[in-house]
C-alpha positions as CSV (number, residue, x, y, z in Angstrom):
1,M,63.1,77.7,82.4
2,D,66.9,76.5,82.3
3,K,66.4,73.2,80.5
4,K,68.1,72.2,77.0
5,V,66.3,69.7,74.8
6,V,67.7,68.0,71.5
7,I,65.2,67.1,68.9
8,V,65.7,64.5,66.1
9,G,63.3,65.1,63.6
10,A,62.3,68.6,61.6
11,G,59.0,67.5,60.6
12,I,55.6,68.4,61.8
13,V,56.1,66.6,64.6
14,G,59.7,67.5,66.3
15,L,58.8,71.7,64.7
16,S,55.5,71.6,67.0
17,T,57.5,69.8,70.1
18,A,60.3,72.9,69.2
19,Y,57.6,75.4,69.4
20,Y,56.0,74.4,72.5
21,L,59.1,74.0,74.3
22,N,60.4,77.7,73.4
23,K,57.0,79.0,74.7
24,A,58.1,77.1,77.8
25,G,61.6,79.1,77.6
26,V,63.2,76.1,77.1
27,D,66.8,75.7,74.9
28,V,65.8,74.0,71.8
29,T,68.3,72.4,69.4
30,I,66.9,70.3,66.1
31,I,68.6,67.8,64.0
32,D,67.4,66.5,61.3
33,S,69.4,64.1,58.3
34,T,67.6,65.4,55.6
35,D,67.7,69.2,53.7
36,G,64.3,70.0,55.1
37,K,62.7,69.9,51.7
38,D,61.3,66.2,51.8
39,N,60.1,64.5,55.1
40,C,56.1,63.7,55.1
41,S,55.1,67.1,56.4
42,Y,55.6,68.8,53.0
43,G,53.7,66.6,50.2
44,N,50.8,65.2,52.0
45,A,47.4,66.4,51.6
46,G,46.9,68.9,54.3
47,Y,43.9,67.6,55.9
48,I,43.5,68.5,59.4
49,S,40.4,65.5,60.5
50,P,38.8,65.1,63.2
51,S,36.8,62.3,61.4
52,H,39.1,60.1,61.1
53,I,38.7,58.6,64.3
54,I,39.1,54.9,62.9
55,P,42.3,53.5,63.6
56,L,44.2,51.9,60.2
57,A,44.2,48.5,61.9
58,S,40.2,47.9,61.8
59,P,38.1,44.9,61.2
60,G,37.7,43.8,57.5
61,I,40.9,45.8,56.3
62,I,42.7,42.6,56.1
63,S,40.5,40.7,53.9
64,Q,40.3,43.7,51.9
65,G,44.5,44.1,52.2
66,L,44.9,40.8,50.6
67,K,42.6,41.2,47.6
68,W,44.4,44.6,47.2
69,M,48.1,42.6,47.2
70,L,47.1,41.1,43.7
71,N,46.5,44.5,42.3
72,K,50.4,46.0,41.4
73,S,48.1,49.7,41.0
74,S,45.8,49.3,43.9
75,P,45.6,51.5,47.1
76,F,47.4,48.9,49.3
77,Y,50.9,46.9,49.0
78,I,53.0,45.1,50.7
79,K,56.6,44.0,49.2
80,P,56.6,40.2,50.1
81,K,60.3,39.9,52.0
82,L,61.1,37.9,54.8
83,S,62.1,40.6,57.6
84,Q,61.7,39.9,61.2
85,D,60.3,43.0,61.6
86,L,57.7,43.0,58.6
87,L,56.5,39.8,60.1
88,K,55.9,40.7,63.8
89,W,54.1,44.1,62.9
90,G,52.0,42.0,60.5
91,W,51.3,39.6,63.2
92,L,50.9,42.5,65.6
93,F,48.6,44.5,63.0
94,K,46.1,41.6,62.6
95,K,45.8,41.0,66.4
96,A,45.3,44.8,67.0
97,A,42.5,44.7,63.7
98,T,39.5,44.1,66.2
99,D,35.7,45.6,67.2
100,K,37.1,45.6,71.1
101,R,40.7,47.2,69.8
102,V,38.8,49.9,67.4
103,K,36.1,50.6,70.3
104,A,39.0,51.3,73.0
105,A,41.0,53.9,70.3
106,I,37.9,56.0,69.0
107,P,37.8,58.1,72.3
108,L,41.2,58.5,72.2
109,L,41.6,59.6,68.7
110,Y,38.5,62.2,69.0
111,D,40.7,63.7,71.4
112,L,43.9,64.1,70.4
113,T,42.3,65.1,66.9
114,T,39.9,67.6,68.3
115,Q,42.4,69.7,70.4
116,S,45.2,69.2,67.6
117,Q,42.6,70.9,65.2
118,K,42.3,74.0,68.1
119,L,45.8,74.3,68.5
120,Y,47.0,74.3,64.6
121,E,44.0,77.1,64.5
122,E,45.4,78.8,67.6
123,I,49.2,79.0,66.0
124,L,47.9,80.2,62.3
125,R,45.9,82.6,64.7
126,E,48.3,83.8,66.9
127,E,51.6,83.3,64.6
128,T,49.7,85.0,61.6
129,I,51.0,81.9,59.5
130,E,49.3,82.3,55.7
131,A,48.7,78.5,55.0
132,G,45.5,78.5,53.0
133,Y,43.8,77.0,56.2
134,H,40.2,76.5,55.6
135,K,37.0,75.3,58.0
136,P,34.7,73.4,56.9
137,G,35.0,70.9,55.1
138,L,36.0,67.2,53.6
139,L,33.7,64.7,50.9
140,M,34.0,61.2,50.9
141,V,32.9,60.4,47.8
142,C,31.8,56.9,47.3
143,Q,31.4,55.7,43.4
144,T,28.7,52.4,44.8
145,K,26.2,52.1,47.2
146,E,28.5,49.5,48.9
147,A,31.6,52.0,49.9
148,L,28.4,54.6,50.9
149,K,26.9,52.7,53.2
150,H,30.4,52.0,54.9
151,E,30.9,55.6,55.5
152,V,26.9,56.2,56.6
153,E,28.2,54.2,59.4
154,L,31.3,56.2,59.9
155,V,28.8,59.3,60.1
156,E,26.3,58.0,63.2
157,I,29.9,57.5,65.2
158,A,31.0,60.9,64.5
159,N,27.9,62.3,65.6
160,Q,27.7,60.6,68.6
161,Y,31.0,62.6,69.6
162,G,29.3,65.9,68.2
163,L,31.1,65.9,64.7
164,E,29.4,67.5,61.9
165,A,29.0,65.0,59.3
166,S,25.9,64.5,57.2
167,Q,25.3,61.7,53.6
168,L,24.8,63.7,50.8
169,S,23.4,62.5,47.6
170,K,24.9,63.3,44.0
171,E,22.7,66.6,44.0
172,E,23.3,67.9,46.8
173,T,27.2,67.1,46.7
174,E,27.5,69.0,43.5
175,R,25.4,71.9,45.2
176,M,28.1,72.0,47.5
177,D,31.0,71.9,45.2
178,P,29.3,72.7,41.8
179,N,33.3,72.8,40.2
180,V,33.3,69.0,40.4
181,H,30.1,66.2,38.8
182,Y,31.9,63.0,40.5
183,N,31.0,59.6,39.1
184,M,29.6,58.5,42.2
185,A,26.5,57.2,44.3
186,G,26.6,59.3,46.9
187,S,28.6,61.1,49.5
188,V,29.7,61.7,52.8
189,Y,30.6,65.6,54.3
190,F,32.5,66.3,57.2
191,G,31.7,69.6,58.3
192,C,34.1,69.3,61.5
193,D,37.3,69.1,58.9
194,G,40.0,71.7,58.0
195,W,42.4,71.7,55.3
196,M,45.7,73.7,54.7
197,T,48.4,74.1,52.4
198,P,51.3,72.1,54.3
199,N,54.6,73.3,52.4
200,A,53.3,76.8,53.2
201,F,52.6,76.2,56.5
202,M,56.1,74.6,57.4
203,E,58.0,76.8,55.5
204,Q,56.6,79.7,57.7
205,F,56.9,77.8,61.2
206,K,60.3,77.0,60.7
207,S,61.4,80.5,59.8
208,L,59.2,81.9,63.0
209,L,61.2,78.8,65.0
210,V,64.8,80.2,64.5
211,N,63.5,84.2,64.5
212,N,62.7,82.7,67.8
213,G,65.8,81.4,68.6
214,V,65.5,77.7,67.9
215,K,68.3,76.4,65.9
216,I,68.0,73.6,63.4
217,D,71.2,71.6,61.8
218,F,69.9,70.5,58.8
219,K,71.8,67.6,56.8
220,T,73.1,66.4,60.4
221,E,72.9,62.5,60.6
222,L,72.8,60.9,64.4
223,Q,74.8,58.0,64.2
224,A,75.4,57.0,68.1
225,I,73.2,57.6,71.3
226,E,75.6,57.8,74.5
227,T,74.1,56.5,77.4
228,K,75.2,56.5,81.3
229,G,73.0,54.4,83.9
230,N,69.3,54.7,82.9
231,K,70.2,58.6,81.2
232,I,71.3,59.6,77.6
233,S,74.3,61.4,78.1
234,G,75.1,62.6,74.3
235,F,73.4,62.0,70.5
236,V,77.1,61.2,69.0
237,T,76.4,62.8,64.9
238,D,78.3,63.1,61.7
239,K,78.9,66.4,62.6
240,K,79.5,67.1,66.1
241,N,78.4,65.7,69.4
242,Y,75.2,67.4,71.5
243,Q,74.4,67.4,75.2
244,A,71.3,68.1,76.9
245,D,69.1,67.6,79.4
246,E,66.4,65.8,77.7
247,F,66.3,64.2,74.1
248,V,63.3,63.8,71.8
249,I,62.9,60.9,68.8
250,A,59.9,62.6,66.3
251,A,62.1,60.6,63.5
252,G,59.0,59.4,61.5
253,S,59.9,56.0,59.7
254,W,63.6,56.2,61.0
255,S,62.7,55.9,64.7
256,P,62.7,52.5,65.3
257,L,66.4,52.1,63.6
258,L,67.4,55.2,66.4
259,M,65.8,53.4,69.4
260,K,68.1,50.2,68.3
261,H,70.7,52.4,69.9
262,L,69.2,51.7,72.8
263,K,67.7,48.2,72.8
264,I,63.8,49.3,72.5
265,D,61.8,47.4,69.9
266,L,59.4,49.8,68.3
267,P,57.0,48.2,65.9
268,L,57.0,50.4,63.1
269,Q,57.0,50.1,59.1
270,A,57.1,52.8,57.0
271,G,54.3,53.5,54.9
272,K,55.3,54.7,51.4
273,G,52.3,57.4,49.9
274,Y,52.7,59.3,46.7
275,S,51.1,62.9,46.1
276,F,51.6,65.3,42.5
277,T,50.2,69.1,42.6
278,I,49.0,70.2,38.9
279,E,49.7,73.8,38.8
280,N,46.5,74.6,36.9
281,P,44.3,72.2,36.8
282,P,41.0,71.4,34.3
283,T,38.9,72.3,36.9
284,M,39.7,73.4,40.7
285,P,37.4,71.6,43.4
286,K,35.8,73.6,46.1
287,L,36.3,70.9,48.9
288,P,39.2,68.6,49.6
289,S,37.7,64.8,48.7
290,I,38.4,61.5,49.9
291,L,37.7,59.6,46.9
292,V,36.7,56.1,49.2
293,E,37.1,53.1,47.0
294,A,40.3,54.3,45.5
295,R,42.1,55.9,48.9
296,V,42.6,58.8,46.6
297,A,43.2,61.8,48.4
298,T,42.4,65.9,46.5
299,T,42.8,69.1,48.0
300,P,42.4,72.3,46.6
301,M,45.7,74.3,47.7
302,L,47.0,77.8,47.5
303,H,49.5,76.7,44.7
304,G,47.7,74.1,42.6
305,F,45.1,70.9,43.1
306,R,47.0,68.1,44.9
307,V,46.1,64.4,44.6
308,A,47.9,61.6,47.1
309,G,46.9,58.1,47.7
310,T,48.2,54.7,48.2
311,M,49.9,52.9,51.9
312,E,53.3,50.6,50.3
313,I,54.5,48.9,52.7
314,S,58.3,48.2,50.9
315,G,60.8,49.5,53.5
316,I,62.7,52.9,53.9
317,N,62.9,54.4,50.6
318,H,61.6,56.9,48.4
319,E,61.9,55.2,45.2
320,V,58.7,55.9,43.0
321,N,56.8,52.8,41.5
322,P,54.9,54.1,38.0
323,A,52.4,51.8,38.2
324,R,51.2,52.8,41.9
325,V,51.1,56.7,40.4
326,Q,49.3,55.3,37.3
327,G,46.2,53.5,39.7
328,I,46.1,57.3,41.4
329,I,45.6,58.9,38.1
330,D,44.0,56.4,36.8
331,S,41.3,56.8,39.8
332,V,40.7,60.7,39.7
333,K,40.0,60.2,36.2
334,E,37.6,57.4,36.8
335,A,35.8,59.7,39.6
336,M,36.2,63.5,38.0
337,P,34.9,63.9,35.0
338,E,36.4,67.0,34.0
339,F,40.2,65.4,34.4
340,Q,39.7,62.3,32.2
341,N,41.0,64.3,28.9
342,Y,44.0,66.1,31.1
343,G,47.7,65.1,30.3
344,F,49.2,64.0,33.6
345,D,52.4,63.4,31.8
346,T,53.7,66.9,33.3
347,I,53.5,66.1,36.8
348,K,56.4,65.7,39.4
349,P,55.5,62.4,41.8
350,W,56.6,62.9,45.5
351,A,57.4,60.0,47.9
352,G,56.9,60.3,51.5
353,L,57.2,57.9,54.8
354,R,54.1,57.5,56.7
355,P,55.4,55.7,60.3
356,C,52.9,53.4,61.0
357,T,52.1,51.1,64.3
358,P,50.3,48.0,64.1
359,D,47.5,49.1,65.5
360,G,47.0,52.5,64.4
361,L,47.9,54.5,67.2
362,P,51.1,56.9,67.8
363,Y,54.1,56.4,70.4
364,I,54.0,59.5,72.4
365,G,55.4,59.5,75.7
366,R,58.8,58.4,77.8
367,P,60.4,54.8,77.6
368,R,60.4,53.4,81.4
369,S,64.2,52.1,81.0
370,I,65.3,55.7,79.9
371,D,64.9,58.5,82.1
372,N,65.1,61.9,79.8
373,L,64.2,60.5,76.8
374,L,60.8,61.0,74.7
375,V,59.4,59.9,71.6
376,G,56.5,61.0,69.3
377,T,56.2,58.9,66.0
378,G,54.0,56.0,64.8
379,H,50.9,58.3,63.2
380,A,50.4,56.9,60.2
381,M,47.9,59.0,58.2
382,L,47.4,61.4,61.0
383,G,50.7,62.6,61.1
384,W,49.5,66.2,59.9
385,T,46.6,66.4,61.8
386,L,48.1,65.1,64.9
387,G,51.6,67.5,64.9
388,P,50.6,70.1,67.3
389,I,49.1,68.2,70.1
390,T,51.8,65.6,70.2
391,G,54.6,68.5,70.6
392,M,51.9,69.9,73.1
393,L,52.1,66.7,75.0
394,L,55.6,66.0,74.9
395,T,56.3,69.7,75.9
396,Q,54.5,69.0,79.7
397,Y,56.2,66.0,80.3
398,I,59.1,67.7,79.6
399,T,58.4,70.9,81.7
400,G,56.7,68.8,83.9
401,Q,53.0,70.1,83.7
402,S,50.0,67.7,83.7
403,L,49.0,66.0,80.4
404,D,46.1,67.5,78.5
405,I,45.6,64.2,77.1
406,E,46.6,60.4,79.4
407,S,46.2,57.1,77.8
408,N,47.8,53.6,77.7
409,L,47.8,52.9,74.4
410,L,50.1,55.6,73.5
411,N,52.9,54.3,75.4
412,V,56.3,53.9,73.9
413,E,57.2,50.5,74.9
414,R,53.0,48.8,74.8
415,Y,54.7,46.0,72.8
416,N,58.4,45.5,74.9
């Protein structure tokens, strides 16, 4: 196919889009303002999670969030500021956090997550990428009976969709993962989930694309978008101008700033998450776990034990808040006794920005007003999980194939 496409963003969504376009014979260039080592696709927990079929905006989250807001080391924090974008986002989030909206989102998230997992497994197999992929397993570790009761409700929903999920007692959990003796009331085991080491995958995936002829220009900042009628005629960067037949914005939390060049409103807030990796942990769990009350994710990876958590809405910045990192450390010590005497003073905290839409569903598709633009962003905590399916869908738009998944809930201009 004799088409030229320029993609903004070298995270998992941008690389996956380039991968499928390249396979379809399209000439692809990716531009990214960073050096390619610091986006959300590197420091995340590495989960590929069909179990995550409940969107971020769900009933009960607002009252829980208000309680957390009063605690500076809690899992969720919004930095108070008078910003029109933030106020609008908060209002839309409140409107989306209803049973009806959640019920409509579940089948869509099921389709997206399960198909994306299959695509990952195909890429790993066909391209012989070694990123420590394991399936099955994810444990939702609950320290209290109340948390366990809530997680068991999710098991029932997962089972209705044929996803492997079950409730485990403390003893059953320890038989499954004898390396950790969690302080817990019990756990939920999602056998449908997988995990890998994201930085290992990203480095090999990037090399594969470059070897296959995809051009990647790092440290290249998009400064203006030129239009002619209802088409983009070029991307203006600090290095040079880029012309193409089609343009893709997959720039994560920066996407709304770029869309403002086109007067398209994309309600989205950057949800900062932190992680750190312990190279020689006192014990290496066999399975990844989410410490449910603390919303902390732990993952055994190729190069150590990764711990990730918090959702901090404080604008676009990578500043590390020590109180929030300490909150994660305290949660690990409380839930995992093996780590109680571990000295966390050598850890190097990392911060990444998850692009969060008000309804917890991504923006994937074409805006009505621009004929040759596609957008793939807003995946919140599912960015790593949904990279390949987003890339596949954007490729299907560009190459004129029928879409594997179609839904108005993904509409880029649903809030315009």
